[in-house]
C-alpha positions as CSV (number, residue, x, y, z in Angstrom):
1,M,-2.3,-124.6,69.1
2,H,-0.4,-123.8,72.3
3,I,1.9,-121.2,72.6
4,L,4.9,-120.2,75.0
5,F,5.5,-116.6,74.7
6,L,8.4,-115.2,76.0
7,S,8.5,-111.3,76.7
8,R,11.0,-108.7,78.2
9,W,8.6,-106.5,79.3
10,Y,5.5,-107.3,81.5
11,P,2.3,-106.2,79.2
12,F,-0.2,-105.2,81.7
13,P,-1.0,-102.4,81.8
14,P,0.5,-101.8,78.2
15,N,1.6,-98.3,78.8
16,N,4.7,-98.1,76.5
17,G,5.7,-98.9,73.0
18,S,6.6,-102.3,73.8
19,K,4.0,-103.2,75.8
20,L,1.8,-102.3,73.3
21,R,2.8,-104.3,70.8
22,I,3.0,-107.1,73.0
23,Y,-0.6,-106.9,74.6
24,N,-2.2,-106.3,71.1
25,L,0.0,-109.3,69.6
26,L,-1.3,-111.5,72.9
27,R,-5.1,-110.0,72.8
28,F,-4.8,-111.3,69.2
29,L,-3.4,-114.9,69.4
30,G,-5.7,-115.7,72.5
31,Q,-8.6,-115.4,70.4
32,S,-7.7,-118.7,68.9
33,H,-4.5,-120.2,70.7
34,T,-4.0,-120.8,73.9
35,I,-1.2,-118.4,75.6
36,T,1.4,-119.4,78.4
37,L,3.1,-115.9,79.2
38,V,6.5,-116.1,80.8
39,S,7.8,-112.5,81.4
40,F,10.0,-110.4,82.9
41,Y,8.8,-106.9,84.9
42,D,10.7,-104.4,86.0
43,P,11.1,-104.3,89.8
44,D,10.7,-100.2,89.9
45,E,7.1,-100.6,88.3
46,G,6.3,-103.5,90.0
47,I,3.3,-106.0,89.3
48,V,0.6,-104.1,89.0
49,Q,-2.1,-105.6,90.6
50,E,-4.9,-105.8,88.1
51,P,-6.9,-109.2,86.5
52,V,-4.5,-110.6,84.2
53,P,-6.6,-110.7,80.8
54,S,-8.5,-113.8,79.8
55,F,-6.5,-114.4,76.5
56,C,-3.2,-115.8,78.9
57,K,-4.0,-118.8,80.3
58,E,-1.1,-118.8,82.1
59,V,1.0,-116.0,83.3
60,Y,5.0,-116.3,84.8
61,T,7.1,-113.6,86.0
62,L,10.9,-112.8,87.3
63,P,12.0,-109.5,87.9
64,W,14.6,-108.2,85.3
65,K,18.0,-107.0,86.1
66,E,19.2,-103.9,83.7
67,F,22.8,-104.1,82.3
68,R,25.4,-103.1,84.9
69,P,28.6,-102.3,82.8
70,T,30.8,-102.6,85.9
71,H,29.2,-105.7,87.1
72,W,31.8,-108.9,87.1
73,K,29.7,-110.5,84.3
74,A,29.5,-107.5,82.3
75,L,33.3,-107.2,83.0
76,L,33.8,-111.0,81.6
77,G,31.9,-110.0,78.4
78,F,34.8,-108.6,77.2
79,F,36.4,-111.8,76.8
80,H,33.1,-113.7,75.3
81,P,31.9,-113.6,71.8
82,Y,28.6,-112.6,72.7
83,P,28.2,-108.6,73.6
84,R,28.1,-107.9,77.0
85,W,24.6,-106.6,77.7
86,V,23.9,-110.5,76.6
87,V,26.3,-111.4,78.7
88,D,25.4,-109.8,82.0
89,T,21.1,-109.8,81.7
90,Y,20.9,-113.3,80.8
91,S,19.0,-114.9,83.8
92,R,19.5,-118.3,85.1
93,E,16.1,-118.1,86.9
94,M,14.9,-117.6,83.4
95,E,16.5,-120.8,82.1
96,H,15.2,-122.7,84.8
97,L,11.5,-121.7,84.5
98,V,11.5,-122.2,80.8
99,N,13.1,-125.4,81.4
100,G,10.3,-126.3,83.9
101,L,7.5,-125.6,81.8
102,L,8.8,-127.4,78.5
103,E,8.8,-130.3,81.0
104,K,5.2,-129.7,81.9
105,H,3.4,-128.6,78.6
106,S,3.6,-129.4,75.3
107,F,4.1,-126.1,73.1
108,D,3.3,-126.2,69.6
109,V,5.0,-122.7,68.9
110,V,7.5,-120.5,71.3
111,I,7.7,-117.0,70.2
112,A,10.5,-114.7,71.8
113,S,9.9,-111.0,71.8
114,Q,12.9,-109.1,71.1
115,T,16.3,-110.4,70.6
116,I,16.8,-110.0,74.4
117,M,14.7,-113.1,75.0
118,A,16.0,-115.0,72.1
119,P,18.8,-117.1,73.9
120,Y,15.8,-118.8,76.2
121,A,14.0,-120.1,73.3
122,R,17.1,-121.2,71.1
123,K,17.8,-124.0,73.1
124,I,14.2,-125.7,72.6
125,Q,14.3,-128.5,70.2
126,G,11.8,-129.9,68.5
127,T,9.2,-126.8,68.7
128,H,8.8,-124.1,66.0
129,K,10.2,-121.2,66.8
130,I,9.5,-117.1,65.9
131,L,11.6,-114.7,66.8
132,E,9.5,-111.2,67.3
133,E,10.4,-108.0,66.5
134,A,14.3,-108.2,66.1
135,E,15.7,-104.9,66.0
136,V,19.4,-104.3,64.9
137,G,19.0,-100.7,63.5
138,V,20.0,-98.8,66.9
139,F,23.2,-100.5,66.9
140,I,24.3,-99.6,63.6
141,H,23.2,-96.5,64.0
142,R,25.2,-96.0,67.1
143,A,28.4,-97.4,65.4
144,R,27.8,-94.8,62.6
145,K,26.8,-91.9,64.9
146,S,30.1,-92.2,67.6
147,S,32.6,-89.5,67.6
148,G,36.2,-89.9,69.0
149,T,38.1,-92.9,67.8
150,L,37.5,-94.4,71.2
151,G,33.9,-94.5,70.6
152,K,34.0,-95.2,67.3
153,F,35.6,-98.2,68.5
154,R,33.6,-99.2,71.0
155,H,30.5,-99.2,69.2
156,S,31.9,-100.8,66.1
157,L,33.2,-103.5,67.8
158,T,30.0,-104.2,69.9
159,W,28.4,-104.2,66.3
160,L,30.8,-106.8,65.2
161,K,30.0,-109.0,68.0
162,Y,26.3,-108.3,68.0
163,Q,26.6,-109.3,63.9
164,Q,28.4,-112.6,65.0
165,Y,25.9,-113.4,67.7
166,L,22.9,-112.4,65.4
167,Q,24.3,-114.7,62.9
168,G,23.8,-117.5,64.8
169,L,21.0,-116.9,66.2
170,F,19.1,-116.6,63.6
171,R,19.5,-120.1,62.3
172,D,17.2,-121.4,65.3
173,F,14.3,-119.7,64.2
174,A,11.8,-120.6,61.8
175,S,10.5,-116.8,61.4
176,I,11.9,-113.6,62.3
177,T,9.6,-110.7,62.4
178,V,10.3,-107.0,62.1
179,V,8.3,-103.9,62.1
180,S,9.8,-102.1,58.9
181,E,11.7,-102.3,55.6
182,E,14.6,-100.5,56.9
183,E,15.1,-103.1,59.9
184,K,14.7,-106.0,57.2
185,S,17.4,-104.5,55.1
186,Y,19.4,-104.6,58.2
187,I,18.8,-108.2,58.9
188,L,18.7,-109.8,55.3
189,P,22.5,-109.9,55.3
190,L,22.6,-111.8,58.7
191,T,20.9,-114.5,57.6
192,P,21.1,-117.3,54.7
193,Q,17.6,-117.6,54.8
194,P,15.6,-114.5,53.6
195,E,12.5,-116.1,53.3
196,K,12.1,-116.1,57.0
197,V,12.1,-112.4,57.4
198,E,8.6,-111.0,57.7
199,I,7.5,-107.3,58.2
200,I,5.0,-107.2,60.8
201,P,4.3,-103.2,61.2
202,N,3.6,-101.4,64.7
203,G,0.0,-100.3,64.5
204,V,-2.3,-99.1,67.0
205,K,-6.1,-100.8,67.9
206,V,-8.2,-97.4,66.3
207,Q,-11.3,-98.8,68.3
208,D,-9.6,-98.2,71.6
209,Y,-8.5,-94.5,70.7
210,E,-11.8,-93.2,69.2
211,T,-13.6,-93.0,72.5
212,V,-10.6,-91.1,74.2
213,M,-12.2,-87.3,75.1
214,R,-10.1,-84.9,73.4
215,N,-9.5,-81.8,74.9
216,P,-6.4,-80.2,73.7
217,V,-4.6,-77.5,75.9
218,P,-3.2,-74.5,73.5
219,N,0.5,-74.7,73.2
220,T,1.3,-77.7,75.1
221,L,3.5,-80.2,73.5
222,I,4.2,-84.0,74.5
223,F,6.8,-86.5,74.4
224,T,5.6,-90.0,75.2
225,G,8.8,-92.3,76.0
226,S,10.5,-94.3,78.8
227,F,14.3,-92.9,79.3
228,R,15.1,-96.6,79.9
229,Y,15.3,-96.3,75.9
230,S,18.2,-94.3,75.7
231,A,17.4,-93.2,72.3
232,N,14.4,-91.3,74.0
233,Y,16.4,-89.5,76.6
234,E,19.1,-88.5,74.0
235,A,16.2,-87.3,71.8
236,M,14.7,-85.1,74.5
237,M,18.3,-83.9,75.8
238,W,18.5,-82.1,72.1
239,F,15.0,-81.2,71.6
240,V,14.9,-79.4,75.2
241,S,18.6,-77.6,75.1
242,Q,18.4,-76.8,71.2
243,V,14.7,-76.5,69.9
244,F,12.6,-75.9,72.9
245,P,14.2,-72.2,73.7
246,L,13.6,-71.4,70.0
247,I,9.9,-72.3,70.5
248,Q,9.6,-70.5,73.6
249,A,11.2,-66.8,72.2
250,E,8.1,-67.3,69.9
251,I,5.3,-68.8,72.4
252,P,6.1,-67.8,75.7
253,E,3.6,-69.5,77.2
254,V,4.2,-72.9,75.5
255,R,4.8,-76.0,78.0
256,L,6.2,-79.4,77.5
257,I,4.9,-82.7,79.2
258,I,7.1,-85.8,79.0
259,T,5.6,-89.0,80.1
260,G,7.5,-92.1,80.9
261,D,9.8,-93.2,83.3
262,P,12.8,-91.0,84.0
263,A,15.1,-93.8,84.6
264,G,17.1,-91.3,86.9
265,K,18.4,-89.6,84.1
266,R,18.0,-85.8,84.0
267,L,17.1,-83.0,81.1
268,P,18.5,-79.2,81.0
269,F,16.2,-77.3,83.9
270,N,13.0,-75.6,82.1
271,P,10.6,-74.2,84.4
272,Q,8.1,-75.3,81.3
273,V,9.1,-78.6,81.0
274,T,7.0,-81.4,83.2
275,Q,8.2,-84.9,83.9
276,T,5.3,-87.0,85.0
277,G,6.9,-90.2,85.0
278,G,5.0,-93.7,84.1
279,V,1.1,-92.6,83.8
280,P,-1.5,-94.8,83.9
281,D,-3.2,-93.9,80.1
282,V,-0.9,-91.9,77.9
283,R,-3.7,-91.7,75.5
284,E,-5.2,-89.0,77.9
285,W,-2.3,-86.8,77.9
286,I,-1.7,-87.1,74.2
287,A,-5.6,-86.3,73.3
288,S,-5.1,-83.0,75.6
289,S,-1.8,-81.8,73.5
290,W,-1.5,-79.3,70.9
291,V,1.4,-81.1,69.3
292,A,3.2,-84.4,69.9
293,V,7.1,-84.4,69.2
294,A,9.2,-87.1,68.1
295,P,12.7,-85.7,67.6
296,L,14.4,-89.4,67.5
297,Q,18.2,-89.0,66.4
298,I,18.9,-92.6,66.7
299,G,17.3,-95.9,66.7
300,G,15.4,-98.6,64.7
301,G,11.9,-99.6,64.3
302,T,8.7,-97.4,64.0
303,R,7.4,-95.5,66.7
304,L,4.4,-96.6,68.2
305,K,4.2,-92.9,69.7
306,I,3.8,-91.6,66.2
307,L,0.7,-93.6,65.6
308,E,-1.0,-92.9,68.9
309,A,-0.8,-89.4,68.4
310,M,-2.2,-89.6,65.0
311,A,-4.7,-92.1,66.2
312,L,-6.2,-89.5,68.8
313,R,-5.6,-86.5,66.0
314,T,-2.8,-85.0,67.6
315,P,-0.4,-83.3,65.0
316,V,3.2,-84.4,65.1
317,V,6.2,-83.0,64.4
318,S,9.5,-85.6,63.7
319,T,12.9,-86.0,62.5
320,S,13.3,-88.1,59.4
321,K,14.8,-90.6,62.0
322,G,11.7,-90.6,64.0
323,A,9.3,-91.3,61.3
324,E,11.7,-93.9,59.6
325,G,9.7,-96.8,58.6
326,L,6.4,-95.2,58.5
327,D,4.4,-94.5,55.1
328,V,4.2,-90.8,55.9
329,H,4.5,-87.6,53.6
330,S,5.2,-84.5,55.1
331,P,3.6,-82.1,55.5
332,K,0.3,-84.4,54.5
333,H,0.4,-86.8,57.5
334,L,3.2,-85.0,59.5
335,I,5.8,-82.3,59.2
336,I,9.5,-83.5,59.1
337,A,12.1,-81.2,60.4
338,D,15.6,-82.1,61.6
339,S,17.4,-78.9,62.3
340,P,16.3,-77.2,65.7
341,A,15.5,-74.1,63.9
342,E,13.5,-76.0,61.2
343,F,11.6,-78.2,64.1
344,A,10.9,-75.1,66.1
345,R,9.3,-73.8,63.2
346,A,7.1,-76.4,62.4
347,V,5.8,-77.0,65.7
348,I,5.1,-73.0,66.1
349,A,3.7,-73.2,63.0
350,I,1.2,-76.0,63.9
351,C,0.5,-74.2,67.6
352,Q,-0.1,-70.6,65.6
353,D,-2.4,-72.4,62.6
354,P,-5.8,-73.5,63.4
355,A,-6.4,-75.0,59.6
356,L,-3.2,-76.7,59.5
357,R,-3.4,-78.2,62.9
358,E,-6.9,-79.6,62.1
359,K,-5.9,-80.7,58.2
360,I,-2.5,-82.7,59.5
361,A,-4.5,-84.5,62.2
362,T,-7.5,-85.5,59.7
363,S,-5.1,-86.7,57.2
364,A,-3.1,-88.5,59.8
365,F,-6.1,-90.3,61.4
366,D,-7.2,-91.5,58.0
367,L,-3.7,-93.1,57.3
368,V,-3.5,-94.8,60.8
369,K,-7.1,-96.3,60.0
370,E,-6.4,-97.6,56.5
371,K,-2.7,-98.9,57.2
372,Y,-2.1,-99.3,60.8
373,D,-5.1,-100.8,62.3
374,W,-4.1,-103.7,64.2
375,D,-7.4,-105.6,63.0
376,S,-5.7,-105.2,59.3
377,I,-1.8,-106.0,60.2
378,L,-2.0,-109.0,62.7
379,P,-3.7,-111.6,60.6
380,R,-0.7,-111.9,58.9
381,Y,0.7,-113.3,62.0
382,Q,-1.7,-116.0,62.0
383,E,-0.4,-116.7,58.4
384,I,3.1,-117.1,59.4
385,L,1.9,-119.3,62.5
386,T,0.4,-121.6,59.9
387,G,3.2,-121.5,57.8
388,I,6.1,-122.8,60.2
389,T,3.6,-125.5,61.4
390,S,2.6,-126.9,58.3
391,P,3.9,-130.4,57.4
392,K,6.3,-129.1,54.5
393,V,8.4,-127.5,57.5
394,L,8.3,-130.9,59.2
395,E,9.9,-132.3,56.9
396,R,12.6,-129.8,56.3
397,G,13.1,-129.8,60.1
């Protein structure tokens, strides 16, 4: 098949969670199909000058423009049936690029990665379409957790508009993939065809992690994640202000390393907190740490940051929200803690108990190898492709 893959994230190099999923999906699909990748890239990062992997036949890119709340398009969004961020970030240049490729090629399948790319695919006629990694949980959680009358009204209105938008959007796709049972439960009420919704969980290619040199530095904690995703920033604000001081009181020499784009957002100053910005290979940083923390308070999907740490045998402490969607048990595969005091105690326990650290690391690695290796997950994607392009699907239109 010839597949047109539309991506918000330029996945080379695969240095964040979204890019990792896209990279591994493209790598798998490219083994059997011809891939044309059309992707936005972040201007701050630029296009990394490295060879495009052979699994993509063609690659086309355009710069991404972040949502600008005070821009005239965003202000007009108040009067539009679509959410403001959908209105403001829509790119006519991307629309023209996709239309030009449709005139040049005959595609068998179009895959829109994440709902932000769905508008460019939904208008395409006569081609089977997949909406890959649909996520709505973060909007539901924001509406539920918002405080104050104005905040509750604003987030509830956003969720209402997004619901209506998604209900129309989902009708235009033959298949919708999500990463967890939780996300599926949020999406099922929005589509009259529940059989469309398929779970393709996040994973890691374990083989890519087994060769990484492990040399963990005592009392070093790590959090991996770009602050462009607001849930990551909110997680670190909570951790640095409420949890980390409790750990420092017990382990004065403890250090916290945060990798990923800070996106211009600041954390409370602490001399033992280091922000590296983007790094070429986050695996080396995780493997050099004693504990990986995932103190997420909101969000949806599943956390690739947790799976990466498990694949590198770095023990994880997470909130319930951070571990949501993963088939894990505390304290066997990781430790789940939701209050500042509980979270701090869990981190301290792992730092001070080598036997506990090794026990959790071994159980977590075994789990990832058994259930979350891309080699066992992604063949389901081929089944979806075969299913939506079968003669029966064609007859149903």
